[in-house]
PLY file of the C-alpha trace (Angstrom):
ply
format ascii 1.0
element vertex 90
property float x
property float y
property float z
element edge 89
property int vertex1
property int vertex2
end_header
-11.17 21.95 14.85
-8.86 24.27 13.03
-5.17 24.02 13.02
-2.83 26.82 11.97
0.64 25.70 11.07
3.35 28.10 12.50
6.35 26.26 11.27
7.02 22.69 9.74
10.35 21.52 8.87
12.36 18.28 8.85
12.29 17.81 12.74
9.90 20.36 14.07
6.16 20.98 13.94
4.77 24.20 15.54
1.05 24.71 15.22
-1.89 26.65 16.93
-4.88 24.64 17.98
-7.79 27.01 17.52
-10.42 26.62 20.25
-8.53 24.06 22.24
-7.23 25.07 25.78
-5.80 21.96 27.79
-7.78 18.84 27.30
-6.61 17.75 23.82
-3.04 19.26 24.03
-2.28 17.50 27.33
-3.49 14.28 25.95
-1.26 14.69 23.00
1.66 15.75 24.95
1.46 12.75 27.29
1.01 10.20 24.46
3.89 11.77 22.46
6.30 11.73 25.35
6.06 7.91 25.33
7.33 7.84 21.80
11.01 7.28 21.81
11.32 9.35 18.49
10.20 12.43 20.20
13.04 14.78 21.42
10.67 17.63 22.82
6.92 18.32 23.09
5.10 21.09 24.75
2.19 23.40 24.56
1.29 26.73 26.03
-1.61 29.34 26.20
-0.22 32.79 25.58
-2.69 34.25 28.14
-4.86 32.59 30.83
-8.12 33.74 28.94
-6.90 32.43 25.41
-9.00 29.74 23.74
-6.14 28.73 21.51
-3.06 26.65 22.52
0.37 26.80 20.71
1.97 23.36 20.41
5.44 22.41 19.56
6.84 18.88 18.53
10.63 18.21 17.86
11.54 14.78 16.76
15.02 13.05 16.43
14.78 11.78 12.90
11.08 11.08 11.88
8.88 13.73 10.26
6.98 15.28 13.17
3.73 15.21 11.31
4.04 11.49 10.86
4.68 10.91 14.62
1.65 13.14 15.44
-0.54 11.18 13.10
0.48 7.92 14.39
-0.11 9.24 18.06
-3.46 10.36 17.12
-4.20 6.69 15.78
-2.86 5.33 19.12
-5.13 7.57 21.11
-8.25 6.45 18.99
-7.42 2.82 19.55
-7.19 3.46 23.32
-10.53 5.25 23.30
-12.13 2.56 21.25
-10.89 -0.04 23.95
-12.16 2.25 26.64
-15.58 2.52 24.96
-15.87 -1.32 24.63
-14.99 -1.73 28.40
-17.51 0.83 29.25
-20.13 -0.87 27.14
-19.37 -4.26 28.82
-20.15 -2.82 32.21
-23.40 -4.02 33.82
0 1
1 2
2 3
3 4
4 5
5 6
6 7
7 8
8 9
9 10
10 11
11 12
12 13
13 14
14 15
15 16
16 17
17 18
18 19
19 20
20 21
21 22
22 23
23 24
24 25
25 26
26 27
27 28
28 29
29 30
30 31
31 32
32 33
33 34
34 35
35 36
36 37
37 38
38 39
39 40
40 41
41 42
42 43
43 44
44 45
45 46
46 47
47 48
48 49
49 50
50 51
51 52
52 53
53 54
54 55
55 56
56 57
57 58
58 59
59 60
60 61
61 62
62 63
63 64
64 65
65 66
66 67
67 68
68 69
69 70
70 71
71 72
72 73
73 74
74 75
75 76
76 77
77 78
78 79
79 80
80 81
81 82
82 83
83 84
84 85
85 86
86 87
87 88
88 89
């Protein structure tokens, strides 16, 4: 996946996810909203036929890149737990 950074400063990270429409951006948004350090998070497609989504993350104090990385790690842990649960099915 390719990510194009549009803006990154102390409390804001804006980027475009190339080739991603709703699946990953919605998952990230949902998980980020659970983080008390997140002040605002959203994503959008400029046009219904676009294949790229624009994502914005605003944090209270922490570097948004750090918050995004930690959220990705949490999602991976959740997916690992889900995979283990599926493997245990009979």
